[in-house]
Each structure stands twice: as structure tokens, then as C-alpha cells.
PABAMI-606667 format. One record per atom (N, C-alpha, C, O): residue in three letters; atom name; x, y, z. Coordinates in steps of 0.2 Angstrom, whole numbers, padded with zeros to 4 digits. Layout:
BEGIN
resn|name|X|Y|Z
ala|CA|X|Y|Z
...
***
This chain:
BEGIN
resn|name|X|Y|Z
unk|N|-0298|-0115|0012
unk|CA|-0295|-0121|0016
unk|C|-0288|-0118|0016
unk|O|-0285|-0116|0011
unk|N|-0286|-0118|0023
unk|CA|-0280|-0116|0026
unk|C|-0276|-0121|0024
unk|O|-0277|-0126|0023
unk|N|-0271|-0118|0024
unk|CA|-0263|-0122|0024
unk|C|-0259|-0119|0031
unk|O|-0256|-0113|0031
unk|N|-0259|-0123|0035
unk|CA|-0251|-0122|0040
unk|C|-0247|-0119|0036
unk|O|-0245|-0119|0031
unk|N|-0248|-0115|0043
unk|CA|-0240|-0109|0042
unk|C|-0243|-0102|0037
unk|O|-0239|-0098|0037
unk|N|-0249|-0102|0033
unk|CA|-0250|-0100|0029
unk|C|-0251|-0092|0032
unk|O|-0251|-0087|0028
unk|N|-0253|-0091|0040
unk|CA|-0253|-0087|0042
unk|C|-0247|-0082|0043
unk|O|-0247|-0076|0045
unk|N|-0241|-0086|0042
unk|CA|-0233|-0079|0045
unk|C|-0232|-0075|0040
unk|O|-0232|-0069|0042
unk|N|-0231|-0075|0035
unk|CA|-0231|-0070|0030
unk|C|-0238|-0065|0027
unk|O|-0238|-0062|0021
unk|N|-0242|-0065|0031
unk|CA|-0247|-0061|0029
unk|C|-0247|-0054|0028
unk|O|-0252|-0051|0025
unk|N|-0243|-0050|0029
unk|CA|-0238|-0044|0029
unk|C|-0231|-0044|0025
unk|O|-0226|-0047|0026
unk|N|-0232|-0038|0020
unk|CA|-0228|-0037|0016
unk|C|-0220|-0044|0017
unk|O|-0221|-0049|0022
unk|N|-0216|-0045|0015
unk|CA|-0211|-0049|0015
unk|C|-0204|-0044|0014
unk|O|-0201|-0043|0009
unk|N|-0201|-0040|0021
unk|CA|-0195|-0035|0019
unk|C|-0189|-0037|0015
unk|O|-0183|-0038|0017
unk|N|-0190|-0035|0006
unk|CA|-0183|-0041|0004
unk|C|-0177|-0037|0004
unk|O|-0172|-0041|0005
unk|N|-0177|-0031|0004
unk|CA|-0166|-0028|0010
unk|C|-0170|-0023|0012
unk|O|-0175|-0020|0010
unk|N|-0166|-0021|0018
unk|CA|-0168|-0019|0023
unk|C|-0159|-0012|0024
unk|O|-0154|-0013|0021
unk|N|-0159|-0006|0027
unk|CA|-0160|-0004|0026
unk|C|-0149|-0001|0023
unk|O|-0145|0002|0020
unk|N|-0151|-0006|0028
unk|CA|-0142|-0004|0030
unk|C|-0139|-0012|0022
unk|O|-0133|-0014|0021
unk|N|-0144|-0014|0021
unk|CA|-0143|-0017|0012
unk|C|-0143|-0012|0010
unk|O|-0137|-0010|0009
unk|N|-0148|-0009|0009
unk|CA|-0151|-0004|0002
unk|C|-0142|0003|0004
unk|O|-0141|0005|-0001
unk|N|-0139|0005|0008
unk|CA|-0134|0011|0008
unk|C|-0130|0004|0009
unk|O|-0130|0002|0003
unk|N|-0125|-0003|0011
unk|CA|-0120|-0004|0005
unk|C|-0120|-0005|-0001
unk|O|-0115|-0006|-0004
unk|N|-0127|-0006|-0006
unk|CA|-0128|-0008|-0011
unk|C|-0128|0000|-0016
unk|O|-0127|-0001|-0022
unk|N|-0128|0002|-0015
unk|CA|-0129|0011|-0014
unk|C|-0119|0012|-0015
unk|O|-0115|0011|-0019
unk|N|-0119|0013|-0009
unk|CA|-0109|0016|-0008
unk|C|-0106|0007|-0011
unk|O|-0100|0006|-0009
unk|N|-0108|0001|-0014
unk|CA|-0104|-0004|-0018
unk|C|-0104|0000|-0028
unk|O|-0100|0001|-0032
unk|N|-0112|0002|-0025
unk|CA|-0111|0005|-0036
unk|C|-0110|0012|-0037
unk|O|-0109|0014|-0042
unk|N|-0109|0017|-0029
unk|CA|-0104|0022|-0032
unk|C|-0097|0025|-0032
unk|O|-0093|0029|-0035
unk|N|-0096|0018|-0025
unk|CA|-0088|0022|-0026
unk|C|-0083|0015|-0026
unk|O|-0078|0014|-0024
unk|N|-0087|0008|-0031
unk|CA|-0084|0000|-0030
unk|C|-0077|0003|-0034
unk|O|-0072|0003|-0031
unk|N|-0077|0007|-0042
unk|CA|-0070|0007|-0043
unk|C|-0068|0012|-0041
unk|O|-0065|0015|-0046
unk|N|-0067|0014|-0038
unk|CA|-0062|0019|-0032
unk|C|-0057|0014|-0028
unk|O|-0051|0015|-0028
unk|N|-0060|0009|-0024
unk|CA|-0062|0005|-0020
unk|C|-0055|-0003|-0021
unk|O|-0051|-0005|-0018
unk|N|-0058|-0003|-0031
unk|CA|-0055|-0007|-0034
unk|C|-0048|-0005|-0032
unk|O|-0045|-0007|-0026
unk|N|-0045|0000|-0038
unk|CA|-0040|0004|-0039
unk|C|-0036|0005|-0035
unk|O|-0030|0003|-0037
unk|N|-0037|0007|-0030
unk|CA|-0036|0008|-0024
unk|C|-0031|0002|-0023
unk|O|-0025|0003|-0023
unk|N|-0034|-0004|-0022
unk|CA|-0035|-0011|-0019
unk|C|-0025|-0011|-0027
unk|O|-0019|-0012|-0027
unk|N|-0030|-0010|-0032
unk|CA|-0026|-0016|-0037
unk|C|-0018|-0009|-0040
unk|O|-0014|-0009|-0045
unk|N|-0017|-0004|-0034
unk|CA|-0013|0002|-0035
unk|C|-0009|-0001|-0030
unk|O|-0003|0000|-0030
unk|N|-0011|-0005|-0025
unk|CA|-0006|-0006|-0017
unk|C|-0003|-0015|-0021
unk|O|0003|-0016|-0021
unk|N|-0009|-0018|-0023
unk|CA|-0004|-0026|-0024
unk|C|-0004|-0028|-0030
unk|O|-0005|-0034|-0031
unk|N|-0003|-0024|-0035
unk|CA|-0003|-0024|-0042
unk|C|-0005|-0031|-0045
unk|O|-0002|-0034|-0049
unk|N|-0012|-0034|-0041
unk|CA|-0014|-0042|-0044
unk|C|-0022|-0041|-0045
unk|O|-0025|-0037|-0041
unk|N|-0024|-0042|-0047
unk|CA|-0033|-0041|-0049
unk|C|-0037|-0046|-0047
unk|O|-0043|-0046|-0047
unk|N|-0033|-0050|-0044
unk|CA|-0036|-0054|-0039
unk|C|-0036|-0054|-0032
unk|O|-0040|-0057|-0029
unk|N|-0031|-0052|-0030
unk|CA|-0032|-0046|-0025
unk|C|-0035|-0044|-0023
unk|O|-0039|-0045|-0019
unk|N|-0032|-0036|-0026
unk|CA|-0037|-0033|-0029
unk|C|-0046|-0034|-0026
unk|O|-0049|-0031|-0022
unk|N|-0047|-0037|-0028
unk|CA|-0055|-0040|-0027
unk|C|-0055|-0040|-0022
unk|O|-0058|-0036|-0018
unk|N|-0051|-0048|-0022
unk|CA|-0053|-0048|-0011
unk|C|-0053|-0043|-0009
unk|O|-0059|-0040|-0007
unk|N|-0046|-0040|-0008
unk|CA|-0047|-0033|-0006
unk|C|-0053|-0028|-0008
unk|O|-0053|-0022|-0004
unk|N|-0057|-0029|-0011
unk|CA|-0064|-0023|-0011
unk|C|-0069|-0027|-0009
unk|O|-0073|-0024|-0006
unk|N|-0070|-0033|-0008
unk|CA|-0074|-0035|-0006
unk|C|-0073|-0035|0002
unk|O|-0078|-0037|0006
unk|N|-0067|-0034|0004
unk|CA|-0067|-0035|0011
unk|C|-0067|-0029|0016
unk|O|-0067|-0029|0022
unk|N|-0065|-0024|0010
unk|CA|-0069|-0019|0012
unk|C|-0074|-0015|0013
unk|O|-0074|-0011|0017
unk|N|-0079|-0018|0007
unk|CA|-0085|-0015|0008
unk|C|-0089|-0020|0013
unk|O|-0095|-0018|0014
unk|N|-0087|-0027|0018
unk|CA|-0085|-0032|0018
unk|C|-0087|-0027|0029
unk|O|-0091|-0027|0033
unk|N|-0080|-0024|0028
unk|CA|-0079|-0019|0032
unk|C|-0085|-0014|0032
unk|O|-0088|-0015|0038
unk|N|-0087|-0011|0030
unk|CA|-0090|-0004|0030
unk|C|-0098|-0009|0032
unk|O|-0103|-0006|0035
unk|N|-0100|-0015|0030
unk|CA|-0105|-0015|0031
unk|C|-0105|-0019|0040
unk|O|-0109|-0022|0043
unk|N|-0102|-0018|0041
unk|CA|-0101|-0023|0050
unk|C|-0100|-0015|0054
unk|O|-0103|-0013|0059
unk|N|-0095|-0011|0052
unk|CA|-0096|-0005|0055
unk|C|-0102|0000|0055
unk|O|-0101|0005|0058
unk|N|-0111|-0003|0052
unk|CA|-0113|0000|0050
unk|C|-0117|0009|0055
unk|O|-0119|0015|0053
unk|N|-0115|0006|0060
unk|CA|-0117|0007|0067
unk|C|-0115|0017|0067
unk|O|-0118|0022|0067
unk|N|-0107|0014|0065
unk|CA|-0104|0021|0063
unk|C|-0106|0024|0060
unk|O|-0105|0030|0061
unk|N|-0110|0024|0054
unk|CA|-0111|0026|0047
unk|C|-0115|0036|0048
unk|O|-0116|0040|0044
unk|N|-0116|0035|0053
unk|CA|-0118|0044|0056
unk|C|-0112|0048|0054
unk|O|-0111|0052|0050
unk|N|-0109|0045|0058
unk|CA|-0102|0048|0060
unk|C|-0096|0049|0057
unk|O|-0091|0051|0060
unk|N|-0098|0045|0048
unk|CA|-0096|0047|0045
unk|C|-0097|0053|0038
unk|O|-0102|0053|0034
unk|N|-0092|0058|0039
unk|CA|-0089|0064|0036
unk|C|-0093|0063|0028
unk|O|-0098|0064|0025
unk|N|-0086|0059|0027
unk|CA|-0086|0058|0020
unk|C|-0082|0051|0020
unk|O|-0077|0048|0022
unk|N|-0090|0047|0015
unk|CA|-0089|0039|0013
unk|C|-0084|0038|0009
unk|O|-0081|0033|0008
unk|N|-0085|0045|0004
unk|CA|-0078|0041|-0001
unk|C|-0071|0040|0001
unk|O|-0066|0035|-0001
unk|N|-0071|0048|0005
unk|CA|-0062|0044|0011
unk|C|-0060|0038|0018
unk|O|-0055|0035|0020
unk|N|-0068|0039|0017
unk|CA|-0066|0031|0023
unk|C|-0067|0026|0018
unk|O|-0063|0021|0019
unk|N|-0069|0025|0016
unk|CA|-0068|0018|0008
unk|C|-0060|0019|0006
unk|O|-0054|0016|0008
unk|N|-0063|0023|0002
unk|CA|-0050|0025|0000
unk|C|-0050|0022|0006
unk|O|-0050|0016|0007
unk|N|-0048|0028|0012
unk|CA|-0042|0020|0018
unk|C|-0042|0015|0020
unk|O|-0037|0011|0020
unk|N|-0051|0013|0021
unk|CA|-0051|0007|0023
unk|C|-0049|0001|0016
unk|O|-0047|-0005|0016
unk|N|-0049|0004|0012
unk|CA|-0044|-0001|0009
unk|C|-0040|0001|0004
unk|O|-0039|0000|-0003
unk|N|-0035|0005|0008
unk|CA|-0030|0005|0006
unk|C|-0028|0002|0014
unk|O|-0024|-0003|0014
unk|N|-0029|0004|0020
unk|CA|-0026|-0003|0023
unk|C|-0027|-0008|0022
unk|O|-0022|-0012|0023
unk|N|-0033|-0012|0021
unk|CA|-0036|-0019|0020
unk|C|-0029|-0020|0012
unk|O|-0024|-0023|0014
unk|N|-0029|-0018|0007
unk|CA|-0025|-0017|0004
unk|C|-0015|-0022|0006
unk|O|-0012|-0027|0005
unk|N|-0013|-0015|0010
unk|CA|-0010|-0016|0012
unk|C|-0008|-0021|0016
unk|O|-0002|-0020|0018
unk|N|-0011|-0027|0019
unk|CA|-0014|-0030|0025
unk|C|-0015|-0037|0020
unk|O|-0014|-0043|0021
unk|N|-0018|-0035|0016
unk|CA|-0016|-0042|0011
unk|C|-0008|-0042|0005
unk|O|-0006|-0046|0002
unk|N|-0006|-0037|0006
unk|CA|0001|-0035|0002
unk|C|0007|-0041|0007
unk|O|0013|-0043|0005
unk|N|0004|-0043|0015
unk|CA|0007|-0041|0017
unk|C|0010|-0047|0017
unk|O|0016|-0048|0019
unk|N|0007|-0053|0015
unk|CA|0005|-0060|0014
unk|C|0008|-0064|0010
unk|O|0003|-0064|0006
unk|N|0013|-0066|0008
unk|CA|0019|-0068|0003
unk|C|0017|-0069|-0005
unk|O|0012|-0072|-0006
unk|N|0018|-0067|-0008
unk|CA|0015|-0064|-0016
unk|C|0015|-0072|-0019
unk|O|0017|-0078|-0016
unk|N|0010|-0070|-0025
unk|CA|0012|-0079|-0027
unk|C|0011|-0074|-0033
unk|O|0009|-0068|-0034
unk|N|0013|-0079|-0039
unk|CA|0018|-0073|-0049
unk|C|0013|-0078|-0052
unk|O|0016|-0083|-0053
unk|N|0006|-0078|-0053
unk|CA|0002|-0080|-0057
unk|C|0004|-0083|-0065
unk|O|0002|-0079|-0069
unk|N|0006|-0086|-0067
unk|CA|0007|-0088|-0074
unk|C|0007|-0085|-0077
unk|O|0011|-0081|-0080
unk|N|-0004|-0086|-0079
unk|CA|-0008|-0084|-0084
unk|C|-0011|-0076|-0086
unk|O|-0015|-0074|-0090
unk|N|-0005|-0073|-0077
unk|CA|-0005|-0066|-0079
unk|C|0002|-0066|-0083
unk|O|0001|-0061|-0087
unk|N|0008|-0068|-0082
unk|CA|0013|-0066|-0087
unk|C|0012|-0070|-0093
unk|O|0012|-0065|-0097
unk|N|0011|-0072|-0094
unk|CA|0008|-0077|-0102
unk|C|0005|-0072|-0103
unk|O|0007|-0069|-0108
unk|N|-0003|-0069|-0099
unk|CA|-0007|-0064|-0103
unk|C|-0004|-0056|-0104
unk|O|-0008|-0052|-0107
unk|N|0001|-0055|-0103
unk|CA|0006|-0050|-0105
unk|C|0009|-0052|-0110
unk|O|0008|-0048|-0115
unk|N|0012|-0055|-0112
unk|CA|0016|-0056|-0116
unk|C|0016|-0061|-0121
unk|O|0021|-0065|-0123
unk|N|0008|-0061|-0121
unk|CA|0003|-0063|-0127
unk|C|-0001|-0054|-0128
unk|O|-0006|-0055|-0126
unk|N|-0001|-0051|-0128
unk|CA|-0002|-0044|-0126
unk|C|0003|-0040|-0132
unk|O|0003|-0037|-0137
unk|N|0006|-0042|-0127
unk|CA|0014|-0038|-0133
unk|C|0013|-0042|-0138
unk|O|0008|-0039|-0141
unk|N|0014|-0050|-0142
unk|CA|0015|-0050|-0146
unk|C|0006|-0049|-0151
unk|O|0004|-0045|-0155
unk|N|0004|-0052|-0148
unk|CA|-0005|-0050|-0153
unk|C|-0004|-0040|-0154
unk|O|-0008|-0037|-0156
unk|N|0002|-0036|-0152
unk|CA|0004|-0029|-0153
unk|C|0007|-0029|-0161
unk|O|0006|-0024|-0165
unk|N|0010|-0037|-0162
unk|CA|0014|-0034|-0165
unk|C|0022|-0033|-0164
unk|O|0026|-0030|-0168
unk|N|0024|-0034|-0158
unk|CA|0032|-0032|-0153
unk|C|0035|-0038|-0153
unk|O|0032|-0042|-0149
unk|N|0042|-0042|-0156
unk|CA|0044|-0044|-0156
unk|C|0050|-0045|-0152
unk|O|0052|-0040|-0150
unk|N|0055|-0053|-0149
unk|CA|0054|-0053|-0144
unk|C|0058|-0048|-0139
unk|O|0056|-0046|-0133
unk|N|0063|-0048|-0144
unk|CA|0069|-0039|-0140
unk|C|0061|-0036|-0140
unk|O|0058|-0041|-0138
unk|N|0058|-0031|-0140
unk|CA|0053|-0026|-0138
unk|C|0052|-0031|-0132
unk|O|0056|-0031|-0128
unk|N|0048|-0034|-0132
unk|CA|0043|-0038|-0127
unk|C|0049|-0040|-0120
unk|O|0047|-0041|-0115
unk|N|0055|-0040|-0120
unk|CA|0062|-0042|-0116
unk|C|0062|-0033|-0112
unk|O|0060|-0031|-0107
unk|N|0065|-0029|-0119
unk|CA|0065|-0023|-0116
unk|C|0058|-0021|-0111
unk|O|0058|-0023|-0105
unk|N|0053|-0017|-0113
unk|CA|0047|-0018|-0112
unk|C|0047|-0021|-0104
unk|O|0045|-0017|-0099
unk|N|0048|-0027|-0102
unk|CA|0048|-0030|-0096
unk|C|0053|-0031|-0092
unk|O|0052|-0033|-0086
unk|N|0061|-0028|-0095
unk|CA|0065|-0027|-0091
unk|C|0065|-0019|-0087
unk|O|0067|-0018|-0082
unk|N|0062|-0014|-0092
unk|CA|0060|-0006|-0090
unk|C|0056|-0007|-0085
unk|O|0056|-0004|-0080
unk|N|0051|-0011|-0088
unk|CA|0046|-0009|-0082
unk|C|0046|-0013|-0075
unk|O|0043|-0011|-0070
unk|N|0049|-0018|-0074
unk|CA|0052|-0022|-0068
unk|C|0060|-0018|-0066
unk|O|0064|-0020|-0062
unk|N|0060|-0014|-0070
unk|CA|0067|-0008|-0066
unk|C|0063|-0003|-0064
unk|O|0065|-0002|-0059
unk|N|0058|0001|-0067
unk|CA|0053|0005|-0063
unk|C|0051|0003|-0058
unk|O|0053|0006|-0053
unk|N|0047|-0005|-0057
unk|CA|0044|-0006|-0049
unk|C|0053|-0007|-0046
unk|O|0056|-0003|-0043
unk|N|0056|-0011|-0047
unk|CA|0061|-0013|-0044
unk|C|0063|-0003|-0039
unk|O|0063|-0003|-0033
unk|N|0064|0002|-0043
unk|CA|0065|0006|-0041
unk|C|0060|0011|-0036
unk|O|0063|0014|-0032
unk|N|0053|0010|-0038
unk|CA|0047|0012|-0032
unk|C|0046|0008|-0028
unk|O|0041|0009|-0024
unk|N|0051|0001|-0025
unk|CA|0050|-0002|-0022
unk|C|0055|0000|-0015
unk|O|0056|-0001|-0009
unk|N|0057|0002|-0019
unk|CA|0064|0006|-0017
unk|C|0064|0010|-0014
unk|O|0068|0010|-0009
unk|N|0062|0016|-0013
unk|CA|0056|0021|-0010
unk|C|0054|0019|-0001
unk|O|0051|0014|0000
unk|N|0056|0023|0003
unk|CA|0053|0022|0008
unk|C|0048|0022|0007
unk|O|0046|0023|0001
unk|N|0043|0021|0012
unk|CA|0034|0015|0014
unk|C|0032|0025|0013
unk|O|0029|0027|0008
unk|N|0034|0028|0016
unk|CA|0030|0034|0013
unk|C|0029|0039|0008
unk|O|0024|0041|0005
unk|N|0033|0039|0007
unk|CA|0034|0043|-0002
unk|C|0033|0036|-0006
unk|O|0029|0037|-0011
unk|N|0035|0030|-0005
unk|CA|0031|0028|-0011
unk|C|0024|0023|-0012
unk|O|0022|0021|-0018
unk|N|0020|0023|-0005
unk|CA|0011|0025|-0004
unk|C|0010|0032|-0006
unk|O|0006|0031|-0011
unk|N|0011|0038|-0005
unk|CA|0012|0044|-0008
unk|C|0010|0040|-0017
unk|O|0005|0038|-0020
unk|N|0016|0042|-0016
unk|CA|0019|0040|-0024
unk|C|0014|0036|-0030
unk|O|0011|0038|-0035
unk|N|0013|0030|-0027
unk|CA|0006|0025|-0027
unk|C|-0002|0029|-0029
unk|O|-0004|0028|-0035
unk|N|-0005|0032|-0025
unk|CA|-0009|0033|-0024
unk|C|-0010|0038|-0029
unk|O|-0016|0039|-0032
unk|N|-0007|0042|-0029
unk|CA|-0007|0049|-0032
unk|C|-0006|0048|-0039
unk|O|-0010|0051|-0043
unk|N|0000|0043|-0044
unk|CA|0001|0045|-0051
unk|C|-0002|0037|-0053
unk|O|-0005|0036|-0058
unk|N|-0001|0033|-0049
unk|CA|-0007|0029|-0051
unk|C|-0013|0027|-0053
unk|O|-0016|0024|-0058
unk|N|-0016|0031|-0045
unk|CA|-0024|0031|-0044
unk|C|-0027|0036|-0046
unk|O|-0033|0036|-0047
unk|N|-0020|0045|-0048
unk|CA|-0023|0050|-0050
unk|C|-0028|0051|-0044
unk|O|-0034|0050|-0045
unk|N|-0026|0053|-0039
unk|CA|-0029|0054|-0033
unk|C|-0029|0060|-0032
unk|O|-0023|0061|-0031
unk|N|-0031|0068|-0032
unk|CA|-0028|0073|-0029
unk|C|-0027|0073|-0022
unk|O|-0029|0070|-0018
unk|N|-0022|0078|-0021
unk|CA|-0018|0080|-0013
unk|C|-0021|0077|-0008
unk|O|-0021|0073|-0004
unk|N|-0024|0082|-0011
unk|CA|-0033|0079|-0004
unk|C|-0035|0073|-0003
unk|O|-0038|0071|0003
unk|N|-0035|0070|-0008
unk|CA|-0036|0062|-0008
unk|C|-0032|0061|-0004
unk|O|-0032|0061|0003
unk|N|-0029|0059|-0007
unk|CA|-0020|0054|-0005
unk|C|-0019|0057|0004
unk|O|-0017|0053|0008
unk|N|-0021|0063|0005
unk|CA|-0021|0064|0013
unk|C|-0024|0061|0017
unk|O|-0022|0058|0022
unk|N|-0033|0065|0013
unk|CA|-0040|0060|0018
unk|C|-0035|0051|0018
unk|O|-0034|0049|0023
unk|N|-0033|0048|0012
unk|CA|-0031|0042|0012
unk|C|-0025|0040|0019
unk|O|-0027|0034|0021
unk|N|-0021|0042|0022
unk|CA|-0014|0041|0021
unk|C|-0014|0046|0031
unk|O|-0011|0046|0036
unk|N|-0021|0049|0029
unk|CA|-0021|0055|0034
unk|C|-0015|0059|0038
unk|O|-0013|0060|0044
unk|N|-0015|0061|0031
unk|CA|-0010|0070|0031
unk|C|-0011|0074|0027
unk|O|-0015|0073|0023
unk|N|-0008|0080|0028
unk|CA|-0010|0088|0026
unk|C|-0009|0085|0021
unk|O|-0005|0081|0020
unk|N|-0014|0089|0015
unk|CA|-0012|0088|0009
unk|C|-0003|0093|0006
unk|O|0000|0093|0001
unk|N|-0001|0096|0010
unk|CA|0005|0097|0010
unk|C|0008|0093|0010
unk|O|0013|0092|0005
unk|N|0008|0091|0012
unk|CA|0012|0084|0016
unk|C|0014|0079|0011
unk|O|0018|0074|0010
unk|N|0009|0081|0007
unk|CA|0008|0075|0003
unk|C|0010|0077|-0005
unk|O|0010|0073|-0010
unk|N|0011|0082|-0005
unk|CA|0014|0089|-0011
unk|C|0022|0088|-0012
unk|O|0027|0089|-0016
unk|N|0022|0085|-0004
unk|CA|0033|0087|0000
unk|C|0036|0076|-0003
unk|O|0041|0074|-0006
unk|N|0031|0074|0000
unk|CA|0033|0069|-0001
unk|C|0033|0067|-0010
unk|O|0038|0064|-0013
unk|N|0028|0069|-0012
unk|CA|0027|0070|-0019
unk|C|0033|0070|-0023
unk|O|0035|0065|-0027
unk|N|0035|0076|-0021
unk|CA|0042|0080|-0020
unk|C|0047|0075|-0023
unk|O|0049|0073|-0028
unk|N|0049|0075|-0016
unk|CA|0056|0067|-0015
unk|C|0056|0062|-0018
unk|O|0061|0060|-0020
unk|N|0049|0058|-0018
unk|CA|0047|0052|-0020
unk|C|0049|0056|-0025
unk|O|0052|0061|-0022
unk|N|0048|0058|-0032
unk|CA|0053|0059|-0039
unk|C|0060|0062|-0038
unk|O|0065|0059|-0040
unk|N|0060|0068|-0035
unk|CA|0069|0069|-0033
unk|C|0073|0061|-0034
unk|O|0076|0059|-0039
unk|N|0072|0057|-0029
unk|CA|0070|0052|-0029
unk|C|0074|0048|-0033
unk|O|0080|0046|-0034
unk|N|0068|0047|-0038
unk|CA|0066|0041|-0043
unk|C|0071|0044|-0049
unk|O|0073|0040|-0053
unk|N|0072|0050|-0050
unk|CA|0075|0053|-0054
unk|C|0083|0052|-0053
unk|O|0087|0050|-0058
unk|N|0085|0052|-0047
unk|CA|0093|0051|-0046
unk|C|0095|0042|-0045
unk|O|0101|0041|-0045
unk|N|0092|0039|-0044
unk|CA|0089|0030|-0047
unk|C|0089|0031|-0054
unk|O|0094|0027|-0057
unk|N|0086|0034|-0056
unk|CA|0084|0029|-0062
unk|C|0093|0034|-0064
unk|O|0097|0030|-0063
unk|N|0094|0037|-0065
unk|CA|0103|0041|-0069
unk|C|0106|0034|-0064
unk|O|0105|0030|-0068
unk|N|0107|0033|-0060
unk|CA|0111|0028|-0057
unk|C|0109|0022|-0061
unk|O|0114|0019|-0063
unk|N|0104|0019|-0062
unk|CA|0103|0014|-0063
unk|C|0104|0012|-0073
unk|O|0105|0007|-0077
unk|N|0104|0017|-0073
unk|CA|0102|0019|-0083
unk|C|0112|0024|-0084
unk|O|0114|0028|-0089
unk|N|0115|0023|-0079
unk|CA|0120|0025|-0079
unk|C|0123|0034|-0086
unk|O|0127|0037|-0090
unk|N|0117|0035|-0083
unk|CA|0119|0043|-0084
unk|C|0123|0051|-0082
unk|O|0125|0053|-0076
unk|N|0124|0053|-0085
unk|CA|0125|0059|-0080
unk|C|0121|0065|-0082
unk|O|0117|0064|-0087
unk|N|0120|0070|-0078
unk|CA|0116|0075|-0079
unk|C|0116|0082|-0073
unk|O|0112|0086|-0073
***
């Protein structure tokens, strides 16, 4: 007995097509890198996840450009950085859950209230000093130090030569040393 519409699927149904397979392979291979770059720029787990997802959506949207992409890792890293910067321009919302998580972690490690306050003050000072750097130095420092990317990789993400990356890192470190000395009132 024939069921109406039964002949529609006589041929095997394609479960996934080539672009989907390629996106899945890219996600599997590069999702950690993309997430780390987004987190370095945003400093927030939830926003970094959003930026990671948006990066891979853009990758899928640009599937017609895939044959022209020489280095897929660099393309994804550059896209993740741009997406994260776009998200960072939104007004930041500090989560009470995140702040409570940091405090509870320090408490669980046996830290007292004074140590917790000192840790948070030092972290806040460093973030403030880094945030005070010129944009190009701040971005280079973040990718190099937080993400532990090489000069060539940072150069790919920012679209500058590796020598410029090294120069920016040197300048950023010098400025941070000066600002830290001034903030702590030390002479050297």
C-alpha cells in the first residue's frame, strides 16, 4: 500500500551540506582562540560567548569568500577582535553574580577581607592603567599578553607588521611602568 508523499524521499536525505560541515570544522578547530580573543577584549564571559557566536555566524555569511581566505585562523581572529570591539562599545553592565563569584573564590582560598580588598584594588588599578593607554597600545598589549599571541598573530589580527607589534608592546610596557610608579609613589 502506498502512502501519499512516500516517494518524495526516495533518495538519501542530506543531513548536512558542505558549508555546514566546514563551519562545524572551523568551530571545532578555532572556537577556543575566538573565545579567548573575545574575552580579552570584553572581560565578560557572556559577552565573549555572544562575540564568539557572532564571529562564526559572520564566517558562515561569508562562505562565498572562503576560497580566497589564505589563513582561516587569522581571518577568524581578526573578525573576533572586530566583533568584540563592536560589542564593547555598548554600555557595560557589571553582573553582581560575577562580582560575588570573585569574592567567594577568594574566600574559599582562605583569603581574608583585607587580602580580598587589596587584590581587587590592585586588579582595578592595573585595569585602570591599561584602559588609560592609547587604543593601539592597549589592543596590542591585550592580544599579546592576555591571549599570548605571537607578534605575527597580533599583526594579522590588527593588520599591522610584526615589527610594529613589537614596537607597540615596548611602548605600552614603558608607559605602564611610568604610570605604575606614579600611582604607587615610587621613585626609580
